[in-house]
C-alpha positions as CSV (number, residue, x, y, z in Angstrom):
1,M,-226.4,30.8,-28.3
2,K,-223.8,28.8,-26.3
3,K,-220.7,30.7,-25.4
4,L,-217.2,29.2,-26.1
5,K,-215.2,28.3,-23.0
6,A,-211.7,29.7,-22.4
7,D,-210.0,26.5,-23.6
8,A,-212.0,26.6,-26.9
9,I,-211.0,30.2,-27.5
10,A,-207.3,29.4,-26.7
11,G,-207.4,26.4,-28.9
12,L,-208.8,28.4,-31.8
13,L,-206.0,31.0,-31.3
14,C,-203.4,28.2,-31.3
15,M,-204.9,26.7,-34.5
16,A,-204.8,30.1,-36.2
17,F,-201.2,30.6,-35.1
18,G,-200.2,27.1,-36.4
19,L,-202.1,27.7,-39.7
20,F,-200.4,31.1,-40.2
21,F,-197.0,29.6,-39.9
22,L,-197.9,26.6,-42.0
23,I,-199.1,29.0,-44.8
24,M,-195.9,31.1,-44.4
25,T,-193.7,28.0,-44.6
26,A,-195.6,26.6,-47.6
27,T,-195.4,29.9,-49.5
28,N,-191.6,30.3,-49.0
29,P,-189.8,28.6,-51.8
30,Q,-186.7,28.2,-49.7
31,L,-188.5,26.1,-47.1
32,S,-189.1,22.6,-48.5
33,F,-190.0,19.6,-46.5
34,I,-188.0,17.1,-48.4
35,A,-184.2,17.1,-49.0
36,T,-183.0,19.3,-51.8
37,T,-179.4,18.5,-51.5
38,S,-177.4,15.3,-52.3
39,D,-176.6,14.6,-48.7
40,G,-180.2,13.8,-47.8
41,V,-180.5,16.4,-45.0
42,P,-184.2,17.5,-44.6
43,G,-185.1,20.8,-46.2
44,G,-185.3,24.1,-44.4
45,G,-189.0,23.7,-43.9
46,F,-188.9,20.3,-42.2
47,F,-189.2,21.6,-38.6
48,P,-191.6,24.5,-39.4
49,Y,-194.0,22.1,-41.2
50,I,-193.9,19.6,-38.4
51,L,-194.3,22.2,-35.6
52,S,-197.1,24.0,-37.4
53,V,-199.1,20.8,-37.9
54,L,-198.5,19.8,-34.2
55,I,-199.7,23.2,-33.0
56,I,-202.8,22.9,-35.1
57,I,-203.5,19.4,-33.8
58,M,-202.9,20.5,-30.2
59,G,-205.1,23.5,-30.7
60,A,-207.9,21.3,-32.1
61,A,-207.6,19.0,-29.1
62,L,-208.0,22.1,-26.8
63,V,-211.1,23.2,-28.8
64,V,-212.7,19.8,-28.3
65,R,-211.8,19.9,-24.6
66,G,-213.3,23.4,-24.3
67,V,-216.5,22.4,-26.0
68,R,-217.0,19.3,-24.0
69,Q,-216.4,21.0,-20.6
70,G,-219.3,21.6,-18.3
71,E,-220.0,25.0,-16.8
72,K,-216.6,26.7,-16.4
73,H,-215.6,30.2,-15.7
74,Y,-214.2,32.1,-18.7
75,V,-211.2,34.2,-17.8
76,E,-211.0,35.6,-14.4
77,W,-208.5,38.4,-13.4
78,T,-207.0,36.8,-10.4
79,P,-203.6,37.9,-9.1
80,E,-202.2,34.6,-10.5
81,N,-203.6,35.4,-14.0
82,R,-202.2,38.9,-13.8
83,K,-198.8,37.5,-13.0
84,N,-199.0,35.0,-15.8
85,L,-200.0,37.7,-18.3
86,K,-197.0,39.8,-17.2
87,V,-194.6,36.8,-17.6
88,M,-196.1,36.0,-21.0
89,L,-195.7,39.6,-22.2
90,L,-192.1,39.8,-20.9
91,T,-191.4,36.5,-22.7
92,V,-192.7,37.9,-26.0
93,A,-190.6,41.0,-25.4
94,G,-187.6,38.8,-24.7
95,I,-188.2,36.9,-28.0
96,I,-188.3,40.2,-29.9
97,V,-185.1,41.4,-28.3
98,F,-183.5,38.0,-29.0
99,L,-184.4,38.1,-32.7
100,A,-183.3,41.7,-33.0
101,A,-179.9,41.1,-31.2
102,W,-179.3,38.1,-33.4
103,K,-180.2,39.9,-36.6
104,I,-177.9,42.9,-35.7
105,T,-174.9,40.8,-34.5
106,A,-175.1,37.9,-37.1
107,P,-173.4,39.8,-39.9
108,Y,-170.4,40.4,-37.7
109,F,-170.1,37.2,-35.7
110,G,-172.1,34.6,-37.7
111,N,-173.2,31.5,-35.9
112,T,-171.5,32.5,-32.7
113,A,-173.9,35.5,-32.4
114,F,-176.8,33.0,-32.4
115,M,-175.3,30.9,-29.8
116,V,-174.5,33.9,-27.5
117,C,-178.0,35.2,-28.0
118,V,-179.5,31.8,-27.2
119,F,-177.4,31.6,-24.0
120,L,-178.4,35.1,-22.9
121,F,-182.1,34.5,-23.7
122,E,-182.1,31.3,-21.7
123,I,-180.7,33.1,-18.7
124,Y,-183.3,35.8,-19.1
125,L,-186.1,33.2,-19.3
126,N,-184.9,31.4,-16.2
127,K,-184.7,34.5,-14.2
128,L,-188.1,35.6,-15.5
129,F,-189.4,32.2,-14.2
130,E,-187.7,32.9,-10.8
131,R,-185.1,30.3,-11.0
132,T,-181.8,30.6,-9.1
133,W,-178.7,32.0,-10.8
134,K,-177.0,28.6,-10.5
135,F,-179.9,26.8,-12.2
136,A,-180.1,29.5,-14.9
137,L,-176.4,29.3,-15.8
138,I,-176.3,25.5,-15.8
139,Y,-179.5,25.3,-17.9
140,A,-178.3,27.9,-20.4
141,V,-175.0,26.2,-20.9
142,V,-176.6,22.7,-21.3
143,F,-179.4,24.1,-23.6
144,T,-176.9,26.1,-25.8
145,A,-174.6,23.1,-26.0
146,F,-177.5,20.9,-27.0
147,I,-178.6,23.4,-29.8
148,Y,-175.0,23.5,-31.0
149,L,-174.5,19.8,-31.1
150,V,-177.8,18.9,-32.7
151,F,-178.0,21.6,-35.3
152,N,-174.3,22.5,-36.0
153,M,-172.6,19.2,-35.5
154,G,-175.5,16.8,-36.3
155,F,-177.5,18.5,-39.1
156,S,-174.7,21.0,-40.2
157,I,-177.2,23.9,-39.9
158,L,-175.7,27.3,-39.3
159,F,-177.7,30.2,-37.9
160,N,-176.2,33.1,-39.7
161,A,-179.4,35.1,-40.1
C-alpha cells in the first residue's frame, strides 16, 4: 500500500478543518449566507461560508499535489521544523488568549474591547515572528484601523461578543 505524503496528510487535515466549520456554520440558525435585513447587508454566515469552502478547496489542491509528488520525505524533525512547531503552538495559544480576553472584556467595553484585543494580538504575533518593535506597532495600528474601517464603518458590524 502506498503511503500518503506529508502534503496529502496536511491537505486532508485542512479539508477536515474547513468541513467542520462549514457544518458548524450551516447548523447555526443565526449564520445565514444571504441578507436577512432590509439594508441588504450579507448575513452573519457570509464570511464563514466563503472561508470554509476556500479552505476545503485549498486542502483538496494540497491533497492532489501530495499524491502527485514523487518520492519525498514525510516529516523530518529538523531544527527548523521544531522552531516552526513552537511558533505554531504559540500562535494557537495566542488565539486562545485573544478569544478569552475578548470574551471577558466585551461585556464591559463592547466593540472597543475587540479592537484593543486585535491590536495586542497583532503585536504579539509580530514579536513571535521576530519583527522589530517599530514594524510590530505600525502593522498593529494599520491592521486594527483596517478592521475597524471595513467592519464597523463599512459593514456596520460590531464585535461585542
